[in-house]
C-alpha positions in Angstrom: 0.0 -0.1 0.0 1.1 3.8 -0.7 -0.5 6.5 1.1 0.1 10.3 0.5 -0.7 12.6 3.3 -0.8 16.1 4.1 -2.1 17.0 0.6 -4.4 19.3 -1.0 -6.9 16.9 -2.8 -8.9 18.0 -5.7 -11.0 15.0 -6.0 -13.1 15.9 -8.8 -15.9 14.1 -7.0 -18.6 15.0 -4.2 -15.8 15.2 -1.9 -14.8 18.4 -3.4 -11.6 19.9 -2.5 -9.8 18.2 0.7 -7.5 21.1 2.2 -5.6 18.8 4.2 -6.0 15.1 3.2 -4.7 11.8 2.5 -5.2 9.0 -0.1 -4.5 5.4 -0.2 -3.5 3.2 -2.8 -3.2 -0.6 -3.0 -2.3 -2.5 -6.4 -3.7 -0.4 -9.2 -6.7 1.2 -7.2 -7.5 4.1 -5.1 -8.8 2.6 -1.9 -9.2 5.5 0.4 -9.7 9.3 0.4 -10.2 11.8 3.1 -9.2 14.6 5.4 -6.1 14.1 7.8 -8.6 13.6 11.0 -9.7 10.3 9.5 -6.1 9.3 8.8 -4.6 6.7 10.9 -1.9 4.1 10.9 -4.2 1.4 11.6 -5.1 1.7 8.2 -2.1 -0.4 7.9 -1.8 -2.8 10.8 1.3 -4.5 9.6 3.0 -1.0 9.4 4.1 -2.3 5.7 2.8 0.8 3.7 4.8 3.5 2.2 3.7 6.8 3.4 4.6 10.1 1.5 4.3 13.5 3.3 3.7 16.2 0.4 3.5 18.9 2.7 0.2 20.8 1.4 1.2 20.3 -2.1 -1.6 19.6 -4.7 -2.8 15.9 -5.9 -5.3 16.0 -8.8 -6.4 12.7 -10.8 -4.8 11.8 -14.0 -5.7 13.8 -16.9 -7.9 12.5 -19.7 -7.3 14.0 -23.5 -10.7 12.9 -25.3 -8.9 13.7 -28.6 -5.6 13.2 -29.7 -3.7 11.2 -32.4 -0.5 10.7 -30.2 1.5 8.0 -31.5 0.0 8.1 -35.2 1.9 11.3 -36.2 5.5 10.6 -34.7 7.5 13.3 -33.2 10.2 14.8 -35.2 9.4 12.5 -38.2 7.8 13.4 -41.6 6.4 10.9 -43.7 8.0 7.8 -41.9 6.4 8.7 -38.9 2.8 9.8 -40.4 0.4 7.0 -40.0 -2.8 9.1 -39.0 -4.6 9.3 -42.5 -4.8 6.4 -45.0 -5.4 8.9 -47.6 -6.3 6.3 -50.5 -9.8 5.6 -49.8 -12.3 8.1 -48.2 -14.4 5.2 -46.4 -12.2 3.3 -44.2 -13.8 2.5 -40.9 -11.9 -1.0 -40.7 -8.8 0.6 -39.6 -7.7 0.3 -36.1 -5.5 2.8 -34.4 -3.6 0.3 -32.5 -2.3 -1.2 -35.5 -0.5 2.6 -36.2 0.7 3.7 -33.0 4.3 4.0 -32.6 4.6 2.9 -28.7 8.1 4.3 -28.3 7.1 7.9 -29.5 8.9 10.1 -26.8 5.5 12.2 -26.5 4.0 9.4 -24.5 6.6 10.0 -21.8 6.2 13.9 -21.9 2.4 13.3 -21.7 2.6 11.5 -18.3 5.6 13.8 -17.2 2.9 16.5 -17.3 0.3 14.7 -15.5 -1.8 13.3 -18.7 -2.7 9.5 -18.1 -5.1 8.6 -20.6 -5.4 9.4 -24.1 -8.2 8.7 -26.7 -6.0 8.7 -30.0 -6.8 7.5 -33.5 -6.7 8.3 -37.2 -6.9 11.9 -38.4 -9.8 13.8 -40.6 -8.5 13.2 -44.0 -11.2 10.4 -44.8 -14.9 10.9 -44.4 -14.7 7.7 -42.2 -11.1 7.2 -40.9 -11.2 4.2 -38.5 -11.3 3.3 -35.0 -10.0 5.3 -32.0 -8.5 3.7 -29.0 -8.3 4.5 -25.5 -5.0 4.1 -23.9 -2.9 4.7 -20.8 0.0 6.8 -21.7 2.8 5.1 -19.0 2.4 1.7 -20.4 5.6 0.3 -22.5 3.5 -1.5 -25.2 0.3 -0.6 -26.9 -1.4 -3.9 -25.9 -0.6 -3.3 -22.3 -1.7 0.3 -22.6 -5.6 -0.2 -24.0 -8.3 0.7 -21.9 -11.1 0.4 -24.5 -10.6 -0.8 -28.2 -12.3 0.3 -30.2 -13.3 3.6 -28.3 -15.1 5.4 -31.0 -15.3 5.5 -35.0 -13.9 8.4 -36.6 -16.2 10.9 -38.9 -14.7 14.0 -40.4 -16.8 16.9 -42.3 -15.7 19.8 -43.7 -12.4 20.9 -45.5 -10.1 18.4 -44.9 -11.7 15.2 -46.8 -12.8 17.7 -49.4 -9.0 19.0 -49.9 -7.7 15.3 -49.8 -9.8 14.1 -52.3 -11.2 16.7 -54.2 -7.9 17.8 -55.5 -7.5 14.8 -57.7 -11.4 14.9 -58.8 -12.4 12.3 -56.4 -15.3 12.2 -53.9 -15.8 14.0 -52.0 -15.5 17.2 -53.9 -18.1 18.7 -51.8 -19.8 18.9 -48.4 -22.7 17.1 -50.2 -20.4 14.6 -51.4 -19.0 14.0 -47.8 -22.4 13.7 -46.3 -23.6 11.4 -49.3 -20.5 8.9 -48.9 -21.5 8.7 -45.2 -25.2 8.0 -45.6 -24.3 5.6 -48.3 -21.9 3.6 -46.1 -24.4 3.7 -43.4 -27.2 2.3 -45.3 -25.0 -0.5 -46.6 -24.0 -1.4 -43.1 -27.8 -1.3 -42.3 -28.4 -3.6 -45.1 -25.3 -6.0 -44.2 -26.4 -6.4 -40.4 -29.9 -7.3 -41.6 -28.8 -10.1 -43.6 -26.5 -11.5 -41.2 -29.4 -11.0 -38.5 -32.0 -13.2 -41.3 -29.1 -15.5 -41.7 -28.7 -16.3 -38.1 -32.2 -16.6 -37.5 -32.8 -19.3 -40.4 -29.6 -20.9 -39.3 -31.1 -21.5 -35.8 -34.4 -22.5 -37.1 -32.2 -25.2 -39.5 -30.2 -26.4 -36.5 -33.2 -26.9 -34.4 -35.1 -28.8 -36.9 -32.1 -30.9 -38.0 -31.6 -31.9 -34.0 -35.1 -32.9 -34.2 -34.8 -35.0 -37.2 -37.5 -32.8 -38.7 -38.5 -34.0 -42.2 -40.2 -30.6 -42.9 -36.3 -28.7 -42.1 -35.9 -25.7 -44.1 -32.7 -25.5 -46.2 -29.5 -24.6 -44.8 -29.5 -21.0 -45.6 -26.9 -19.3 -47.7 -24.4 -17.4 -45.8 -23.8 -13.6 -46.5 -20.5 -12.6 -48.2 -18.1 -11.3 -45.6 -17.2 -7.5 -45.9 -14.6 -6.0 -43.3 -15.5 -2.5 -43.8 -19.2 -3.0 -43.2 -18.7 -5.5 -40.0 -16.3 -2.7 -38.0 -19.4 -0.7 -38.2 -21.3 -3.0 -36.2 -20.4 -1.3 -32.8 -21.9 1.8 -34.0 -25.0 0.6 -35.2 -25.4 -1.6 -32.1 -24.5 1.9 -29.8 -21.5 0.2 -28.3 -19.4 3.0 -29.4 -20.2 6.5 -30.8 -19.1 8.3 -34.1 -16.4 10.9 -33.2 -17.1 13.5 -35.5 -14.9 16.1 -36.7 -16.6 19.4 -37.4 -15.7 23.2 -37.1 -18.2 25.1 -39.1 -21.9 25.3 -37.9 -22.9 23.9 -40.9 -20.8 21.0 -40.8 -21.6 20.6 -37.1 -25.6 20.6 -37.9 -25.2 18.0 -40.8 -23.5 16.0 -38.5 -26.6 16.2 -35.9 -28.8 15.8 -39.1 -27.3 12.3 -40.1 -26.8 11.1 -36.5 -30.5 11.8 -36.0 -31.2 9.7 -38.9 -29.6 6.7 -38.1 -30.3 6.9 -34.4 -26.4 7.0 -33.5 -24.4 8.2 -30.3 -22.0 10.6 -31.2 -19.4 13.3 -29.7 -18.8 16.6 -31.6 -14.9 17.2 -31.7 -13.6 20.6 -32.4 -16.9 22.3 -32.6 -14.9 25.6 -33.4 -18.4 27.4 -34.5 -20.4 25.4 -31.6 -20.6 28.9 -29.7 -22.7 30.2 -32.5 -25.3 27.5 -32.1 -24.9 26.5 -28.3 -28.5 27.0 -27.8 -29.3 24.3 -30.5 -26.6 21.9 -29.6 -28.0 21.9 -25.9 -31.6 21.1 -27.2 -30.0 18.3 -29.3 -28.2 17.0 -26.1 -31.4 17.2 -23.9 -33.4 15.6 -26.5 -30.8 12.8 -26.7 -31.5 11.7 -23.2 -34.9 10.2 -24.0 -35.4 6.5 -24.0 -34.8 5.1 -27.5 -32.5 7.7 -28.8 -28.8 6.6 -30.0 -29.5 2.8 -30.0 -28.6 2.6 -33.5 -31.9 0.6 -34.0 -33.7 0.5 -37.5 -36.5 2.5 -36.0 -34.1 5.5 -35.5 -35.6 7.7 -32.8 -33.0 10.0 -32.9 -29.2 10.3 -31.9 -27.8 11.0 -28.8 -25.0 13.7 -28.1 -22.8 12.7 -25.4 -20.9 15.8 -25.2 -18.5 18.4 -27.1 -14.7 18.0 -27.2 -13.5 21.7 -27.9 -9.8 22.4 -29.3 -7.3 22.8 -30.2 -7.3 25.8 -28.2 -3.7 27.1 -28.7 -2.8 27.9 -32.5 -3.5 30.0 -35.2 -6.4 30.3 -37.5 -4.7 28.3 -40.2 -7.6 27.7 -42.6 -10.9 29.3 -43.5 -13.3 27.1 -41.1 -11.3 28.4 -38.3 -12.0 31.8 -38.8 -14.2 32.2 -35.8 -11.9 30.1 -33.7 -12.1 31.8 -30.1 -11.0 30.6 -26.6 -14.4 31.4 -25.3 -16.1 28.5 -27.2 -15.7 26.1 -24.2 -17.1 28.5 -21.7 -20.2 29.3 -23.8 -21.2 25.8 -24.4 -20.7 25.0 -21.0 -23.0 27.9 -19.7 -25.7 26.2 -21.9 -25.4 22.7 -19.6 -23.5 20.8 -22.6 -20.8 18.4 -21.2 -17.4 19.8 -22.5 -14.1 18.2 -22.7 -10.9 20.0 -23.6 -8.7 18.4 -26.1 -5.1 18.8 -27.5 -5.6 17.5 -31.1 -1.7 16.4 -30.4 0.3 16.9 -32.6 -1.8 20.2 -33.2 -0.9 21.0 -29.3 1.4 18.7 -28.1 0.0 16.4 -25.3 2.1 17.9 -22.6 0.0 21.3 -23.1 -3.2 19.6 -22.1 -3.4 21.7 -19.0 -2.5 24.6 -20.5 -5.4 24.4 -23.3 -7.7 24.3 -20.2 -6.2 27.1 -18.5 -7.1 29.0 -21.4 -10.4 28.0 -21.5 -10.5 29.3 -18.2 -9.3 32.9 -19.5 -12.2 32.5 -22.1 -15.2 32.1 -19.3 -14.9 28.4 -18.5 -15.1 28.1 -14.5 -11.8 26.8 -12.9 -13.2 23.7 -11.6 -15.2 22.8 -14.9 -12.2 23.5 -16.7 -10.2 20.8 -14.7 -13.4 18.6 -14.9 -12.7 19.0 -18.8 -9.7 17.2 -18.2 -10.6 14.6 -15.7 -14.1 13.5 -14.8 -16.3 15.0 -17.8 -13.6 13.8 -20.3 -14.2 10.3 -18.3 -17.8 10.7 -18.8 -17.8 11.4 -22.3 -15.2 8.7 -23.1 -17.7 6.4 -21.3 -15.0 5.5 -18.4 -16.0 7.5 -15.6 -16.7 4.3 -13.2 -13.3 3.8 -13.4 -11.4 7.3 -14.3 -11.5 11.0 -14.0 -11.7 11.4 -9.8 -9.7 10.8 -6.9 -12.5 8.2 -5.6 -12.2 4.9 -3.8 -12.2 2.0 -6.3 -11.3 3.9 -9.2 -7.9 3.5 -11.0 -4.9 4.7 -9.0 -3.7 7.6 -11.8 -2.7 10.6 -10.1 -0.4 13.8 -10.2 1.2 15.7 -7.2 1.9 19.3 -8.2 4.3 21.6 -6.5 1.3 24.4 -6.1 -1.9 25.6 -7.8 -1.9 23.6 -10.9 -3.0 26.9 -12.7 0.1 28.8 -11.8 2.8 28.5 -14.6 5.4 28.1 -12.0 3.8 24.9 -10.6 5.7 21.4 -11.5 4.8 18.0 -11.6 6.7 16.3 -8.3 5.1 12.8 -8.8 3.1 11.0 -11.3 1.4 7.6 -10.2 -0.2 5.6 -13.0 -2.2 2.4 -12.2 -0.4 2.5 -8.7 3.0 2.5 -9.6 5.4 5.6 -9.4 6.2 6.5 -12.8 7.9 9.9 -12.3 9.6 11.2 -9.3 11.8 14.2 -10.6 12.7 15.4 -7.0 12.9 12.0 -5.3 9.5 12.3 -3.3 8.8 8.5 -3.1 12.7 7.8 -2.9 13.4 10.1 0.0 10.1 8.3 1.8 11.5 5.0 0.9 14.8 5.7 2.3 13.4 7.4 5.6 11.4 4.0 6.3 14.7 2.2 6.2 16.5 4.2 8.9 
């Protein structure tokens, strides 16, 4: 067991801020969190725990970046390490992020050394359907060990990027209508494909039962549908197991995404949402409507889509293309004010992963309340990604991912003094853990 005491704990749960508290970790889980007046060495009867006194320093849950491309666009490499966009076909839902991630990319280390414990990473926005995202720990040595959830989402892109990649070669999509058309066509084909398989399985079951009972009137063995890898990969979306992760900057692209998700009854998140502040009331209405039973279930009767939340960013950067002309650091605050769940992203490598907290800080300057900005990279991000039962707060029973800061995390002078991932000390630049261990030996 590892116990950290005399800490200022920003729990991000119902306990709020504990001014002078402790947190106990065992294995990869948090086992207890509370104020120091509840602390007792009787928690550790055999006195085998390591105890670190951090003297009032701040502890936060491990940060979560809900939208990143870390590991797919390798640091310091050009084409050799560019594995984020398969720009040979605008429809590639069968691609899996885990097959392209460079696990030894130095940016993973830089991420957890700045407190980023978890990333949702996957294909870029060059294709209309780019492939499957994966949710990873940043601190594990291999992709397979790092996986939390795979697939975590299916990437979709509207706007300039697919047009720019394919339109220049006179290929579809050349227009925004073309992008929407390709997406609808693929979803209709996937539904039809699923119906064929549903019918086959039903008939096969009837055949097997009749054969087992030696029924003379047994139906013929049904023909097995041809396998289609692209359409098969969309089953998790159509079954509402994972959401569409929708790249959209301009308000018309955002609304087209909402329209199509409502048509097909899909769960989805809006990524970037650069002009979302212009239609914040509309998006809030869609979010509220999506809470009704039957919404976002992916069924054929499609009662409408379900917006899970908005993931805003990158906040740091210039207006590098026309659809970013209305970019402002106020977007997250305006969307949050309506009641929408809002997470902040880096879009790494657009903003390096270690600047996720800085991005949240700028959102505060733009009007997002301080604690909500921290939630946007902890608990709210976890909720949008579907992992809040295990991640996002300093709560007993959750994953022991946490960071010790020297002071207020919003203060640019504050440093990471200790990072713990899955209960293991991964980064200890000033020897807090080492010193505690040495003192116990004396």
